[in-house]
VEXLOMAR-660498 format. One record per residue: x, z, y of N, C-alpha, C in turn. Coordinates in steps of 0.2 Angstrom, whole numbers, plus 5000, padded with zeros to 4 digits. Atoms other than C-alpha are relative to their C-alpha. Example, Ala and Ser with C-alpha at 12.3 -4.5 7.8 and 13.67 -1.06 7.14 Angstrom:
500450004994506250394978500450005006
499649994994506850364995499650035005
//
This chain:
500149965008583058174106499749984995
500850015003582258104093499750064995
500149955006581458214079500550024995
499449985004582758214067500850065005
499449994997584158264080499850075005
500349945003582758404086500350054992
500049975006582558474068500450044997
499449984999584358484067500450075003
499849944996584658574081499650055002
500649945004583158694076500650034998
500049955002584358734062500650025002
499649994997585858744069499950085007
500349944994585058884084500150064993
500249965009584558954065500550074998
499949985004585758974059501050025005
499150004993587359014076499350065003
500449974995586459054090500049995008
499650044995586658994108500649985004
499250025000588058884112500250045006
499449964995589458974123500749955003
499450054998591058894132500450084999
499449964999592558994130500949965002
499550044998594058944140500749984996
499450025002595458944126499849964993
500550105004594258834114500149965005
500150084994594058704129500849984999
498950034999596458684131499750014994
499750025007596358694110499549945000
500450055003594958554106499749965006
499850054998595258464122499349985005
500650004994593358484134499950084998
500149934998592358604141499350014997
500549955002590858584131499950054996
500449955004589558704124499949984992
500050035009589958744107499650064996
500549955005588658864093500350024997
499649945004589458994085500049994994
500250025006589158914069500849984997
499250065005590758874057500049924996
499950105002591258704048499550014994
500050025005590758744033499250024996
500550004997589158814040499549935001
500250094996588858644048500149954996
499650045004589558554035499050004993
501049965004587658644023499749955002
501150064998586358574036500349905000
500250074998587058414039500049964987
500150015008587258404016499350014997
500650015001585358484016499749925004
500450064995584958344030499949944995
500350075001585458204022499849984993
500549995003584758254004499349995000
500549984999583358264012499449945003
500050034993583458104022500449944998
499550065000583957964010499749954999
500250065000582657854012499750005005
500250044995582757854028500249955003
499550054996583357684037500549995006
499750004996584457624044500150025008
500349994991583757614062499750065000
500349924997583057784062500850064998
499749945001584557864055500849995007
499250024995585957764068499750035007
500549994996584557804082500250075001
500249955004584457984073501150055003
499550004997586557974075500450005009
500249974999586357924090499950055009
500049964994585558044100500450054998
499649964997586758184093500849995002
499150014996588458124099499749975006
500550004995587058094115499950075002
500149964998586958274114500650055004
499849944995587358444126501050034997
499649965004588558524111500749964998
499750055008590058474101499750014995
500450015008589058554087499749934999
500350055003587958444088500349914998
499450085002589358284091500550004992
499950015010590158344075499749994996
500650005006588558364065500149934998
500250074999588458174069500749964995
499550035003590158154061499750014994
500049985007589858254047499449944996
500550035003588158144043500049924998
500050065004588957974042500650014996
499950035009589858024028499850034995
500549985005588558084018499449925001
500550084998587657894025499850004991
500250095007586757774009500449985004
499750085001587557624007499649945006
500350044995586257554019500250045008
499749974990586457684034500549975002
499250054998588157624034500349985001
500050104998587957454035500049995008
500350044992587657434056500649975002
499550034997588757344065500350065004
499749924997590157474067500549995011
499850024993590157404088499550075003
500249954993588857564091500750045002
499849964998590557654093500449995003
499950004994591057604106499650015009
500249954997589757664114499950075000
499749935002589857834106500650045003
499549965001591357864109500250035008
500450004995590857864129499850095001
500549904999589958044126500650044996
499649955003591558124115500650005002
499649974997592858224121500550044999
499649995005594558284113500049984993
499950015010595358274097499550014994
500349995006594058374087499749955000
500650034998592558274096500349934994
499550095003593558084090500250024993
500050015005594058114076499250064995
500750005003592458204067499649975002
500750055003591458074070500449924999
499350065001593157924068500450004992
499849985008593657984051499750014996
500549975004593258044036499849954994
500250085004592357944022499549965001
500350064996591357854033500449944999
499650035004592857764035500449964997
499949995006593557754021499349974995
500650025004591957684013499849925004
500350064995591557554027500549945001
499750044995592957494037500649934996
499550025002594157414023499649924999
500550075002592557304018499949955006
500250024996592457244032500449995009
499450054993594057144045499849965004
500150024992593157044054499650025007
500349954994592057184064500550045001
499849954997593157294064500850005004
499650024997595057214068499849995007
500250014991594357154085499850055003
500249914996593357344089500850045000
499449964999595257434082500549965006
499650054993596157294096499850045006
500449994994594957334109500250085004
500049955001595057514105500650015005
499549974997596857524110500349965006
499949994993596857454125499650015005
500449954998595457534132500350045007
500049964996595457634148499950064999
500149955001594957784140500350024993
499749965005596157894130499750014991
500349975005594757934118500049964997
500450085004594457754114500949974995
499450035003596457714112500350074990
499849945005596557894101499849954993
500250045003595357804091500149954994
499850075005596057644086500650014998
499949985003597157764078499750014994
500149975005596457874069499149964994
500950055002594757754064500749984990
499550055005596257674050500350074995
499649915006596957874041499949994997
500350005008595857894027499949914997
499950065003595557714026500849974994
499150014998597557684026500250054989
500049935006597557834012499749994995
500450005005596357794002499949904997
500350094999596357564002500949965001
499550034999597757444001499749945003
500450064996597157284015500949985006
499550044998598757164023499450035008
500450024993597457154039500250095001
500049954998597457344041500950035000
499850014999599157344039500549995005
499750024989599557234054499750015005
500249954994598257334064500350055000
499849964998598957484062500549995002
499350044997600857414066499849965009
499850024995600257344079499350035007
500749924995598957474087500550075004
499349954997600657594087500649965003
499750064995601857474094499649995007
500350014993600457444108500050105004
500149934998600357644111500750035001
499049985000602057694109500350045003
499550004994602657724125499550045003
500549964998601057834127500450085003
499949924996601458034134499750074997
500449954998599958114131500050024990
499649985007599958224113499349944999
500450045003598158154110500249934996
499750095002598957954108500750074997
499349995006600958034099499550044996
500150005005599958134086499649994996
500650085004598558004081500849964998
499550045004600357884077500050054997
500049995006600958014069499950014995
500450005009599458044054499949955002
500250065002599157864054500749984997
499650005005601057864050500050034993
500049965005600857994037499449984997
500350025008599357934030500049944997
499850055005600057774026500549994998
499149995006601757834016499749994992
500049995008600657853999499649894997
500250075002599957644000500449965004
499650054997601157584010500850055002
499449964994602857674013500649964997
499750035000603857534010500249985009
500250024995602957474026500350055004
499849934996603357644036500949994998
499049995000605357664030500349935006
499850054997605657484038499750025005
500349984996604657514051500350065004
499349954996605657674056500949985001
499450044999607157594053500149965004
500150034999606857464062500050025010
500249984991605857544080500050104997
500149915000606157754072500150045008
500049994995606957764091499750005004
500550054997605657674100499350084999
500849985000604357814094499950065004
500049954997603557974099500350064996
499549945005604858124094499550034995
500050005004603658204088499449984990
499950015003603058074078500449984996
499550025004604658014070500250064996
499749965003605058204065499850014995
500449995005603558224054499749964998
500250015007603358084046500549994998
499550015002605158084042500250074995
499849935005604958274034499449964995
500849995002602958194028500549924992
499850075005604158044019501050024996
499549974999605658164014500050054992
500349895003604558324006499249974994
500750004999602958254005499350025001
500549964997602158374014499849975006
500350024992600958354029500549955002
//
């Protein structure tokens, strides 16, 4: 635990209390990691304050702090890492994305994966680095680790809802094709999320794909994507 991680953990403990474990939450979130009794707005406020106070932090120090948080004991620390990534300065977020290959080994369940692997960070960095991200996302889609396979899809959700890039379009369809036969909800829901995220900027691609391959998609992904195409909602 580095000094910044220690300071952040103290802020969490001050705002909440001792970590707890709850069977219902474990089932819903997909892991049994302890969690602090702190709500998302309060955790985001901690991230906002720390980020404002540490804009001059070097890229190496920033990445070391993220690494330390992701390896932390509680889900709360891991999720805070994702919130800090979203608030990183341009220099801080210009690290090699291969770091996620290591970080994902310490994440479990959809909540931890999604907070770290989606959001403003990916939208700002991924579209501009095809040579770094394309092979990494392909690698994740082939992984034995289901969390890396989920990441190969959800990493693209925010970028594709905000940007148009042919390489993202190609890797999205490629990874969906590779993973569409899986039955686990971590994957089927991720496929649905990615297809729905593509509608704003890649509507014709999604419509064509559903026409050609719709009957091979997970039922939930097909249903939710059709609903979004028809109603524009969710």
